[in-house]
N, C-alpha and C positions, 0 to 999 in steps of 0.2 A: 504493500500500500504506500510505502514511502516514495515510490517512484511515480505514482499516479499523477500527483499534482504537478511535478516538474514536466512530466510527459505532456500533459494537457497544455500547460503554459508554453512549452516549446512549440507544439503544433499550432497554437493560436498565433504566437509571434511569427512563426515561419509563414503561415498563410497571410498574415497582415503585411509582411514584406512583399509577397507576391502582389497583393492588392495595391499597395502604395506605389510600386513601380509601374504596374499596368495603368493605374489612374494617371500617374505622372506622364506616361507616354501617350495619354489621350484616349485610352480605351475604357469602355463601360464593363464592369465586372459583376459576377454573381458568385457567391461562395456556396458550395454544395457539399453533400455527403453521399458517399456511395460505397460500393464493395468491389474489390478485385479478388475474385474467388471467395475466400472466407475472411479476407483482411478488410477491415473498415478503412476508408480513406476520406479525408477532407480535401477539397480541391477548390481552386479558383477558376471559373470559366469566364473567358472574355466573350462578350456577346457577339462580336463579329470576328472575321478573320484577322490574324495577327501577322504582320510582316515578320519574316524569318529572323532578322537580327533583333527585333523587339522581343520575339518569343524567347530567344536564347537569353536575352537580358532579364526578362521577367522570370524565367524558370531557374536561372542560376543565382539570382539576387539574394535569396535567403542564405545560401551556402556562403557566398562571399561576405555579405554584410554581417549576419549573425555569428557565424563561426569565427571570422577574423576579429570581430568586436569582442567576442568572449575570450579569445586567446590574448588579445591586446590588453584588455582590462584585467584579466587574471595575472598578467605579468607585472602590472603596476600597483594593484590593490593589495595592501598587506594583510587584510583580514582573511583568515583561513576559511571561515564559513562562506564568505562571498566567493572565494576562489573555488571552493567545492561546488557551489551553485553554478558558477560560470563553467566549470569543467563538465558538469552534467548537461548544461545547455549546449556546449560544444559537441559533446559525444552524441547527444540525441539529435541535434540539428544536422550534424554531418552524416550520421546514419540515415536520418530521414530524407536527406537530400540525394541519396543514392539513386532513387527513381528519377529525380530531376536531372541528374548527371547523365543517366542512360538516355533519357529523352533528348537532351541537348546533343549528345553524340549522334543520335539518329537524325535529328533535324539539321545538324551542321552539314550533312551530306545532300540535302535537298537544294535545288537551284535557288539562287539569290532572290529571284522575284516571286518566290512561293508565298502563299498565305496559309497559315496554319491555324487550325481550330483544335482546342484541347477540351475534351468533354469530361475530364477527370479520370475516366477509366479507359480512354483511348484518344488518340490524336488522328486527325485527318488533314489532308492538304490538297490544294488544287494542282499540285505537281506530284509525280510519283515519289513515294518515300522508299529510299533504298532498303535492301534487306538488312536485318539486324546486324549489329556490330559483330566483328569477328571474334574468334576465341582469344586472339592476342589482346584485343581491347578489353574483353572480359577479365583476363588475367591482370592487365594493368590496373583496372579499376579495383580489383580485389587487393592487389599489392598496395595501392595508394590508401585504401581503407585501413589495412594493417599498419602501414607507416604512420597514418594519422593517429591511430590508437597508441602505438609505441611512442610517438612524439609526446602525446598527452601524458603518458605514464612517466616519461623522463622529465618533462617540464614541470609537472606538478607532484613529482615524487610519490606517485600512487603506490601504495603497498598492496601486493597481491599475497594473500594468506591462504594456504591450502590446508584444510582441516580433514584429517583422516577419520 
């Protein structure tokens, strides 16, 4: 139960960053809730098609803004409780951004003049969406996630205790 409140707060902040960037770029948005298989998801839907470069900016903004802010603040704030909260924000937001990263990698391969629509559980475009990323990209994403967690452990001196 201790993880529930931080998880909800992280999801809310994450989605609000999507909303803020989309609105800043001139789009009207709706926030929704759905499921991908058995997993519940919150999402931001832009009412009309989104230009490719705007879609990438909107989708990656929570990863860049929230995760970098969490690391930056944790490095300068001396309070250990706040550092722990920022660490949780970083981990949850970065993990939660994994789907955004994979969508961005797919959309980056669409032609520049494409318009993208994100329905929360699927994306469509007025240009062909290339086949999913290669095994190499999948491996790189996994390695980057592991590197992010290891960096967090080293930066914040997280102690891992194994109980037998």
